[in-house]
LODOSE-675590 format. One line per field, with one value per residue: x, y, z of N, C-alpha, C in turn; residue number from 0. Coordinates in steps of 0.05 Angstrom, whole numbers, padded with zeros to 5 digits. Layout:
REM residues N
n_px = c(X_...)
n_py = c(Y_...)
n_pz = c(Z_...)
ca_px = c(X_...)
ca_py = c(Y_...)
ca_pz = c(Z_...)
c_px = c(X_...)
c_py = c(Y_...)
c_pz = c(Z_...)
n = c(NUM_...)
REM end
This chain:
REM residues 116
n_px = c(00485_00523_00542_00498_00500_00476_00496_00555_00620_00665_00730_00768_00823_00858_00852_00846_00810_00765_00706_00659_00591_00551_00491_00480_00460_00422_00408_00386_00342_00311_00300_00269_00225_00204_00201_00154_00117_00078_00042_-00010_-00038_-00034_-00065_-00116_-00126_-00126_-00173_-00210_-00256_-00243_-00257_-00257_-00204_-00180_-00201_-00176_-00122_-00122_-00135_-00089_-00049_-00066_-00060_-00004_00013_-00010_00017_00068_00062_00055_00104_00119_00136_00184_00175_00196_00206_00153_00098_00071_00110_00147_00187_00166_00112_00051_-00005_-00051_-00100_-00129_-00122_-00084_-00018_00036_00094_00140_00125_00087_00030_-00036_-00050_-00084_-00118_-00102_-00053_-00017_00045_00081_00133_00171_00212_00231_00232_00245_00267_00224)
n_py = c(-00875_-00905_-00936_-00967_-00998_-00983_-00952_-00949_-00923_-00899_-00883_-00835_-00851_-00813_-00768_-00766_-00738_-00736_-00772_-00822_-00842_-00899_-00937_-00995_-01064_-01071_-01017_-01004_-01038_-01014_-00965_-00982_-01002_-00956_-00914_-00902_-00889_-00850_-00857_-00884_-00844_-00801_-00822_-00825_-00771_-00752_-00773_-00745_-00689_-00624_-00581_-00605_-00620_-00570_-00552_-00589_-00576_-00523_-00532_-00562_-00523_-00483_-00511_-00518_-00464_-00449_-00482_-00462_-00409_-00419_-00434_-00487_-00513_-00494_-00455_-00447_-00409_-00396_-00364_-00325_-00306_-00282_-00232_-00214_-00219_-00187_-00141_-00123_-00081_-00101_-00155_-00216_-00214_-00227_-00194_-00208_-00245_-00214_-00219_-00232_-00271_-00327_-00370_-00423_-00414_-00401_-00417_-00467_-00483_-00446_-00435_-00385_-00356_-00303_-00279_-00237)
n_pz = c(-00097_-00122_-00080_-00071_-00113_-00161_-00200_-00240_-00237_-00282_-00287_-00322_-00364_-00381_-00350_-00284_-00254_-00283_-00301_-00323_-00317_-00311_-00314_-00275_-00280_-00240_-00232_-00282_-00279_-00238_-00262_-00306_-00277_-00255_-00292_-00319_-00279_-00272_-00312_-00308_-00279_-00315_-00357_-00333_-00324_-00376_-00395_-00367_-00364_-00392_-00357_-00307_-00304_-00301_-00251_-00217_-00226_-00207_-00153_-00136_-00145_-00109_-00060_-00060_-00059_-00009_00027_00019_00037_00091_00105_00102_00056_00007_-00049_-00112_-00171_-00187_-00219_-00188_-00153_-00184_-00217_-00264_-00259_-00255_-00249_-00297_-00318_-00276_-00279_-00275_-00302_-00347_-00355_-00383_-00422_-00443_-00439_-00416_-00358_-00355_-00309_-00324_-00346_-00307_-00279_-00243_-00243_-00274_-00330_-00345_-00299_-00253_-00192_-00154)
ca_px = c(00476_00545_00543_00475_00506_00458_00512_00584_00635_00689_00749_00783_00851_00873_00849_00833_00788_00742_00695_00632_00573_00534_00473_00485_00435_00403_00399_00368_00317_00296_00291_00247_00202_00194_00201_00126_00101_00056_00025_-00039_-00050_-00037_-00088_-00141_-00129_-00132_-00201_-00226_-00264_-00224_-00264_-00248_-00175_-00174_-00207_-00155_-00097_-00125_-00133_-00061_-00035_-00074_-00046_00025_00016_-00016_00039_00090_00057_00058_00132_00123_00152_00193_00167_00213_00199_00124_00090_00063_00133_00166_00188_00150_00083_00039_-00033_-00057_-00130_-00139_-00119_-00056_-00005_00065_00107_00160_00111_00069_00004_-00051_-00046_-00108_-00110_-00089_-00027_00001_00065_00093_00162_00175_00240_00239_00228_00265_00256_00214)
ca_py = c(-00894_-00924_-00955_-00985_-01013_-00976_-00941_-00956_-00900_-00905_-00861_-00831_-00858_-00790_-00748_-00780_-00721_-00740_-00799_-00825_-00858_-00917_-00953_-01023_-01080_-01063_-00990_-01006_-01050_-00994_-00946_-00995_-01005_-00930_-00892_-00896_-00890_-00831_-00863_-00888_-00818_-00786_-00833_-00817_-00742_-00748_-00780_-00726_-00666_-00601_-00565_-00620_-00618_-00543_-00552_-00604_-00559_-00500_-00543_-00568_-00498_-00471_-00526_-00511_-00437_-00448_-00495_-00444_-00386_-00428_-00441_-00516_-00519_-00470_-00457_-00431_-00406_-00394_-00339_-00305_-00295_-00274_-00203_-00208_-00222_-00161_-00139_-00104_-00080_-00118_-00184_-00225_-00208_-00232_-00173_-00220_-00257_-00193_-00230_-00236_-00299_-00342_-00390_-00446_-00405_-00398_-00438_-00474_-00485_-00431_-00433_-00357_-00343_-00285_-00272_-00209)
ca_pz = c(-00117_-00127_-00057_-00074_-00138_-00182_-00221_-00240_-00244_-00298_-00286_-00347_-00364_-00387_-00329_-00262_-00244_-00301_-00302_-00334_-00300_-00326_-00298_-00273_-00286_-00219_-00238_-00305_-00270_-00224_-00282_-00320_-00260_-00246_-00312_-00327_-00256_-00273_-00335_-00301_-00272_-00340_-00372_-00320_-00329_-00404_-00398_-00352_-00381_-00388_-00333_-00284_-00304_-00291_-00223_-00204_-00228_-00189_-00126_-00131_-00143_-00084_-00039_-00060_-00049_00019_00042_00018_00055_00119_00109_00103_00033_-00008_-00077_-00129_-00199_-00193_-00231_-00168_-00139_-00205_-00222_-00288_-00253_-00249_-00256_-00318_-00319_-00253_-00286_-00274_-00328_-00348_-00370_-00400_-00445_-00453_-00442_-00391_-00349_-00347_-00289_-00335_-00355_-00284_-00278_-00217_-00248_-00299_-00338_-00347_-00273_-00240_-00165_-00152)
c_px = c(00498_00546_00520_00478_00486_00472_00541_00598_00660_00707_00765_00812_00869_00873_00833_00811_00763_00732_00667_00616_00555_00516_00483_00459_00414_00391_00380_00341_00299_00284_00267_00222_00189_00190_00172_00107_00076_00037_-00004_-00052_-00054_-00061_-00114_-00146_-00137_-00162_-00221_-00234_-00246_-00231_-00255_-00218_-00166_-00178_-00185_-00129_-00099_-00123_-00104_-00045_-00041_-00061_-00017_00029_00010_00006_00064_00086_00059_00087_00138_00140_00162_00186_00184_00200_00169_00118_00085_00086_00155_00165_00172_00120_00073_00009_-00037_-00088_-00142_-00137_-00090_-00043_00025_00078_00129_00146_00091_00041_-00010_-00048_-00073_-00099_-00095_-00060_-00007_00019_00075_00123_00169_00204_00249_00237_00252_00252_00248_00231)
c_py = c(-00914_-00945_-00975_-01002_-01008_-00963_-00951_-00931_-00910_-00881_-00859_-00838_-00834_-00769_-00760_-00764_-00725_-00768_-00798_-00844_-00874_-00932_-00982_-01038_-01073_-01036_-00989_-01018_-01030_-00973_-00958_-00997_-00978_-00909_-00885_-00896_-00872_-00837_-00868_-00861_-00801_-00796_-00824_-00787_-00737_-00754_-00761_-00702_-00642_-00584_-00579_-00619_-00591_-00541_-00566_-00588_-00536_-00509_-00549_-00543_-00484_-00484_-00519_-00483_-00435_-00460_-00476_-00420_-00394_-00435_-00470_-00525_-00493_-00475_-00437_-00429_-00407_-00366_-00318_-00294_-00285_-00244_-00196_-00210_-00194_-00163_-00117_-00104_-00099_-00148_-00191_-00223_-00216_-00211_-00184_-00230_-00236_-00204_-00233_-00266_-00310_-00362_-00414_-00440_-00402_-00422_-00442_-00475_-00472_-00428_-00404_-00342_-00326_-00276_-00242_-00194)
c_pz = c(-00124_-00105_-00060_-00099_-00160_-00206_-00218_-00251_-00259_-00299_-00312_-00344_-00369_-00365_-00306_-00248_-00260_-00300_-00315_-00315_-00318_-00306_-00298_-00280_-00265_-00224_-00261_-00297_-00256_-00243_-00297_-00303_-00253_-00268_-00321_-00303_-00257_-00296_-00328_-00293_-00297_-00356_-00360_-00325_-00358_-00410_-00385_-00369_-00373_-00363_-00308_-00282_-00293_-00261_-00207_-00203_-00208_-00160_-00118_-00127_-00117_-00060_-00037_-00050_-00019_00036_00042_00036_00084_00125_00110_00079_00021_-00037_-00092_-00157_-00205_-00203_-00209_-00152_-00159_-00209_-00246_-00283_-00244_-00253_-00276_-00321_-00299_-00259_-00284_-00302_-00325_-00366_-00389_-00426_-00458_-00459_-00415_-00384_-00340_-00326_-00300_-00344_-00332_-00282_-00250_-00220_-00274_-00306_-00341_-00321_-00264_-00214_-00165_-00131)
n = c(0_1_2_3_4_5_6_7_8_9_10_11_12_13_14_15_16_17_18_19_20_21_22_23_24_25_26_27_28_29_30_31_32_33_34_35_36_37_38_39_40_41_42_43_44_45_46_47_48_49_50_51_52_53_54_55_56_57_58_59_60_61_62_63_64_65_66_67_68_69_70_71_72_73_74_75_76_77_78_79_80_81_82_83_84_85_86_87_88_89_90_91_92_93_94_95_96_97_98_99_100_101_102_103_104_105_106_107_108_109_110_111_112_113_114_115)
REM end
């Protein structure tokens, strides 16, 4: 990013191992152009009915899991590969949260994830 002149590195006068990074005008321009790139998608989803939103989420999750099982992508931090994921009364269950997992509760990037 520094070579592309998107950031400027300022080395500390007290410790040359330490530095701060600041966006340049070009870097700020790129941020301004891209920071809301997903807004049109968010608006469309917000207008969609909840059942349709769930179907879309389930489809995306299934695609990610399928690509992972084929070794095309590596998926980290998903419920189904977490040590806390289990089945209780034949239903998906999170032993950390101590709750059943409805399809809408399944996470792709869980902050509490621990590898099974």
